[in-house]
N, C-alpha and C positions, 0 to 999 in steps of 0.2 A: 247915377243910379243910387237909390236910397239903400241904406244898410238895413238888414232885417234883424230885429231883436230876437233873442232866444228865450224860451221859457225856462225859468230857474226854480219856480215853485215846485213842491213835491207833486209827483204825478199820481193820479188815481189809477189803480190797477184796472186794466181793461177786463180782467177776469172777475171784477167785483159784481156781486149779485144783489138784487132786491129779494128779500125773503119774506114769506108770509103765507099763511094758510097751507103749509106743506108744499109750497112750490118755490122754484128758483127761476127768476126771469133775468136774462142777460140784459145789461144796460145798452142803450144805443151809444154811438160815438159822442162823448161829451168833451167839452173844452179841457176839463181836468185830466182827460185821458191822453191828450196829445203829447207824444214823446218829445224829449228835449231836442231831437233833431228837427222837429217840425217848426214852422214859423210861428211866432207868438201872435201874429195877426190872425187869430183864429176866427174872428168875426167877419173877416172879409169873404167875398164870394170866390170860392175855389173853382176855377174852370176845369171842366172835364170834357172828354170827347169819346163818342162811340160811333163806329161806322159798321153798317150791316149791308151785305150784298146778297141778292137773290140771283143765282147764276142762270136760272131759266126765265128770268124776266117776269113781267106782269102784263097781262093783256090790256093794252092801252085804252080801248073803249070803255072798260070797266073801272079805269082809274082816273083818267084826265077829264075834268068837267068840260062842258061845251063853251062856257064863257069865262073870261078872266075876272079877277077882282075878288072882293070879299063876299059878294052875294051869290057865289056860284052854287049850283044845285049839286048836292051830294051824289056821287056815283056809287055803284055797288060796293067798291072797295073802301072808299072814304066813309061810307056809312058805318063801317066796322070800327072806325076810330073817331066817330063824330063827336063823342064827349070831350075830345081834346082839340076840337076844331080851332079854338083860339090859341093853341099852342104849337101849331105846325103850319108850314107853307109848302105847297105843292108846286114843283117846277116842271115845265116841259121845254123842249127846244135846247137842251144842253147835251154836250158830248165832248169827248176827246177827239182830236183830228187823227187821221191815218191809223185807224184801228183794225184795218184789214190784216188778218194774221194767217198763221199756218193752218188754222181750223176755225170753225164757226164760233167756238167758245173761247178762243185765245184772248179776247179782250178782258176776260176776268183777271188775267195776270196783271193788267195795267190799269185796273179801275181806280186804284189809289195812287198810281204813279204818273199816268198819262204818257208814258213812253210810246213812241210810234211803232207800228208794224210788229206786233207781238208774235214771237216765234219764228219769224222769217229770217232768211240769211242776214247775218250781221246784227241781229237784234241783241240788245243788252238792256235789261231792265234797269230802272233807276230806283232811288229810295222812295218808299211809300210814305204817304202823308203822316201816318201814325208814328212811323219811326223817327221822322223829323221832330214830331212833338215829344216823343219819348226822350230825345236828347235834352229837351228843354226842362223836363220835369224829373229827370233821373236823380235819384237820391232823396226826393221829397216824399216818396211813398215806398212801401215794402218792395213792390215790384214796379219797374218803370212802365211796363205795358203788358197787356194780355192779348194774345193772338188765339182766337177761339174758332171752333167749327163744329158742325154736327157729324161730319164724315171724313175728317182728316185733311181737307184742303185749307189753304191759307191766303189771306189778302195782304200779308205783310212782306216787305222786301227790304233787304239791307241796302246800304249805300253802294255796295258793289253789285247790286242786282241779284242777290242770292235770296231765294225764298226762305222765310223763317218758318220753321215747323209750328203747327198749331196744336192746341190742346182740345180734344174732343170728349174727354171724360170729365163730367161734372164732379164725380167723387174724387178724382185725383186733384182737380182744381181746389176743391174744398179742403183737402188735406194740405195742399200747399199754402193756402191763405189762412186757415182757421184752426188747424190741429197742431198742438204743440208736440215737438219731438222730445225724446228723452234727453237727459243732460249729455250723454255720450254722443247722440246724434247731432245736437247743437254744436258741441265742440268739434265734431268732425266737419260740419259745414263751415265753421269758422276757419278751420285748418285749410280746407279746400279754397276758401276765399283768399287767404294769405298766400297760398301757393300760386293761385291764378294771378294775383296781382304781382307777385315777385317775378313770375315768368314774363308777364306783360311789360313790366318796367324794364327788364333786361332786353327784351326784343325791341322795344321802342328806342332804347338808348343805342343799341347796335344799329338800328335802321337809320336813326338820325345822323350817326357818324358816317354811315355808308352814303347817305344822300349828298353829303358835301363833296364826294369824289365822283359823282355821276354826271353824265351829260343830260341835256334837257329831255330827250326822249325817255331815257331810263328814269329820270326823276318823275315823269308823268306816270310811268308804270308803278313806281314806288309809292306815289300818292294814292293809287288805288289800294295798295297794301295798307297804307296808313288808315284809310277809310275802314277797312276791315277791322283793324285794331281798335278804332274808335267805337265801332259797333260792339265789339267785345267789352270794351270799357263800360259801356252803358249797362250791359248785363251784370257786370261786377259791381254796379252801384248799390246792389243790395248789400250794404256794408255790414261790418261786424256789429255795429250798434243795433241795426234793424234785426239781425239774426238773434241777438240776445234779448231783445224786447219781447214781452208776451204778445202773442197774436190776439186779435180781437175775438171776443166771445159773441157769437150770434145765437139767437134763440130759435134755431132750427136744427133738426137732425141731419146728420151727414146723408147726402143724397145717394140713391142707388142708381147706377147707370141703366139706361134703357137698353135691354138686350136685343130687341127687335130692330135690326138694321134698317128696315123699311118704314119705321115709325118716326119719320123726320119731324113731324109736328110735336110729338112728345119730347124729342131731343131738343127742339128749339125752345120749348117752354121751360125745360129744366135748366138750360144754359142761360136763358133770360133771368131766371131767379138767381143764379150764381152771379150774373153781371150786376144786378141790383145790390147784392150783398157786398161785392167788391167795391162798388162806387160808394155805397153808404158808409162803409168802414174806412174809406180813403186808403184802401189797400193798393189801389192803382187809380190813375186818372185818364188812362188811354186804353181803349179796347177796340179790337176789330173782331167781327163775327161773320164768318161765311155761313149763310143759312142752310146751304146744302141743296142737293137735288138727287134725282134717282133715275136710273134706267130700269125701273120696276114700278109696280103698282104700290103707291104709298098706303101704309096700314091705317086702319081706324078712321077713314074718311068715308062716310056712307055715301054711296052713289058713284064712287070712283072705281072703275074696273079695268082701267087701261094704264099702261106704262106712262109715267109722268113726262119723261123726255119726249115720247111719241106724241103726247097730248100738246106739248108746247109747239110742236110742228103740226099745227092743226090744219093748215092750208084752208082756213075759213070754213072748215067743216063744223056745222052747228053742234052736232052731237059731241065732238071732241071739245069744243069751246065750253059747252055746258059742264063737262067733267073738270076741265081745267079751272073753271070759275070756282068750283067747290074747293079745290086745293088752295087757290090763291086767296079766297075769302078766309079760309082757316089760317093762313099765314098772317093776314091782317088782324084777325082776332087775337092771335098770339102776340102780335106786336102791340095791340091795344092794351093787353094785360101788362106788358112791359112799361108802357107809358103811364098806366094807372099806378103802378108801384112807385115809379119815380115821382109822380105827382103827389102821392100820399105821404112822402117823407119830407119833413121840414128841416131846413138847414139855414141858419142865419136869417130867419124871417121870410124865406122863400122856399119853394119846393126844390127837391134835388133835380127835377127836370129843368128848372130855371137855370141851374148851374151846369147842366150837361147838354152840350150840342150833339144832337143825334142825327147822323146822316144815314138815310134808309133808301135803298134803291137797287138798281141793277146795272150791269155792264151791257145789257141788251135792251134796245128799244122795242124791237120786234123779234122775239125769239124764234118765231116760225120761219123767218128768213135770215136769221142770224144778223140782223141789222143792228149795228152799234151806234146809230144816230138816234136823236130824240129820246134820250134815256129817261126812265121814270125816276125822279129824284124828289125826295121829301126830306125837309129839314125840320126838326122839332126842338123845342126848348132852347137852351143856350143863351137866353137873354135877347134873342132877336125879336123883331116885330113880326107877328104871325097873323094867321087868319085868312090868307088869300091864296088864290091860284094865279101863278105868274107864268104866262106862255111866251117864251122866247121864239124867235124865228124858226119854224120847223124845217125850212130849206137851208138856211144859213145859221146853223146852231151857234150859240154862245159857248165859249170854252168852259167846261165843267171845272177845269183847274182854277178858274177865277174864284170859284166858291172855295176851293182849297186854301187860297191865300188868305181869305177872310177868316176861315176856320183856324188857320195857323196863327194869325195875328191875335185872335181871341185867346189862344193858349199862351200868349206872351212872346211869340217869335217876332223878331224885327226883320220881316222880309216883305218884299213887294212883288215877288215872282215865285212861281212854283211850276215846274214842268212846262206845259204848253200854255200857261196863262198869258193873257194879254192885258189884264187889269187886276186890281186888288179886290174886286168884288163884282157882283152882277146886279142887274135891276131886280128889285124885290127882296134883296137881302140887306137888312139894316138892323143895327143894334138898337134896341128900344131905350 
């Protein structure tokens, strides 16, 4: 493994401004702003990963084209992102096996883990894909990962199968990433990091000594405990140097949270904007985003008068499908804005989207019947070859976890299996 050189030249303050005509404009992330903890190979392509899940699925006839290949006819949903056609691939015929759970929506728990039989007796979730990646990049950015949502749910799970709480407030996220604390607040945070590490070091030392005296079964139980400590260690990777370094300056005002709980689309759009800022400033390289859903009428979508969840259980009722289409088209329009922002940002001679693998889809293939097979999956950016629709066998689905292996390898992990995978990639997913 090659050694990484460290930057030793003086670092340009990220709070530096360009001044003129009575205005102050925050600079973008420049090479001279890279802190000494960061790799000196600043011109290389930094891989990033974003996963987004729509818990109520997408109506398949409005998403999947009729024919495979690059010459497919745009469907109503794909028309909303058509300007990025050469930057994404649509997949059908993918799923995780054995996702029948304790309720129709339980498969959302395992969308990024592939653990079988969610919520049923004996179920224990496994580590989610993003958390495996977070281990790989911990310490390279201010925060190792972001777990986001519109309504408090989460896609991220620890190695012990514990759900990681999400952040659903864009204003709090903005404060965390871009607002400097006072000197006393910074010193207090440093003190807490020291205390946390000291406790962790003591616990690890005691546990290792105890491990030497235990039988095999107890050692297995203790290994689960070690996994929990490793997860905690990742969160403590926001080391003292990062805490003391100035936070990036971004040329936007602090966002105000959407107070209307039913305006999910406005919440999605605001969080998308925060995600772009987090990636652009290299504040993190791993993000999950639960897009949210409602047991109510979503606000500010003209023509929608019925409960969203009820519409997803349309039972092939044309009137319900028409309203559902309006909601899901709005979701794809918001997603299109996210892709456009990533495309507009240049980094090392390419767009930020080229450096960011985006996994967009759902844990339900047919939400009306809670079917977890034939999932809607779209992969954008990330340096993959794009522009096609790839249809895997609708009756004998290919493992979605095979996609996860490729995504993990792209982030630098040396693995050839993840969860229920049977291979390290799938047909239609190739690095360009």
